[in-house]
C-alpha positions as CSV (number, residue, x, y, z in Angstrom):
1,X,14.6,-52.1,52.5
2,X,11.9,-54.7,51.6
3,X,9.2,-52.1,51.9
4,X,11.0,-49.8,49.4
5,X,11.3,-52.7,47.1
6,X,7.6,-53.4,47.4
7,X,6.7,-49.8,46.6
8,X,8.9,-49.8,43.5
9,X,7.5,-53.1,42.3
10,X,3.9,-51.9,42.9
11,X,4.6,-48.6,41.1
12,X,6.1,-50.5,38.1
13,X,3.3,-53.0,37.9
14,X,0.5,-50.5,38.3
15,X,1.6,-47.3,36.7
16,X,4.3,-48.2,34.1
17,X,2.7,-51.4,32.8
18,X,-0.7,-49.7,32.5
19,X,0.7,-46.6,30.7
20,X,2.1,-48.8,27.9
21,X,-1.4,-49.6,26.7
22,X,-2.8,-46.9,24.3
23,X,-6.2,-46.9,25.9
24,X,-4.6,-45.5,29.1
25,X,-2.4,-42.8,27.5
26,X,-4.9,-40.0,28.3
27,X,-4.7,-40.8,32.0
28,X,-0.9,-41.2,32.0
29,X,-0.1,-38.0,30.2
30,X,-1.5,-35.9,33.1
31,X,1.6,-36.5,35.3
32,X,0.8,-33.6,37.6
33,X,-2.4,-35.4,38.7
34,X,-1.0,-38.7,39.8
35,X,2.6,-38.0,40.9
36,X,2.0,-35.6,43.8
37,X,0.2,-38.3,45.9
38,X,3.1,-40.6,45.4
39,X,5.5,-37.9,46.6
40,X,3.4,-37.2,49.7
41,X,3.3,-40.9,50.5
42,X,7.0,-41.2,50.2
43,X,7.6,-38.2,52.5
44,X,5.4,-39.8,55.1
45,X,7.1,-43.2,54.6
46,X,10.5,-41.6,55.2
47,X,9.6,-39.3,58.1
48,X,7.4,-41.5,60.3
49,X,7.7,-45.0,61.8
50,X,5.1,-47.4,60.7
51,X,1.9,-47.2,62.8
52,X,3.5,-44.5,65.0
53,X,0.2,-42.6,65.4
54,X,-1.7,-45.7,66.2
55,X,0.8,-46.8,68.9
56,X,0.7,-43.4,70.5
57,X,-3.1,-43.5,70.6
58,X,-3.0,-47.0,72.2
59,X,-0.5,-46.0,74.8
60,X,-2.6,-43.0,75.8
61,X,-5.7,-45.1,75.7
62,X,-4.3,-47.4,78.4
63,X,-3.4,-44.5,80.6
64,X,-6.9,-43.1,80.5
65,X,-8.5,-46.3,81.8
C-alpha cells in the first residue's frame, strides 16, 4: 500500500504540479504521449512481484555453478 501511495505522490508532484505552469502546457496537452507509459508501469506493478525476474535469474545462476 505504501508503494501505491509513493506512485500517486510522485505523479502528483511531477506531473500535476508541472502542468500548472503555463510554460509546460504544450507538453501537458499531449496526454496520449505521456499517459501510456504510466499505464504500462501500473500493469507491471500489479501483475509481477518486485524483483521477480532478478530472483529467478539468481536462483538459476546458483544451480549452474
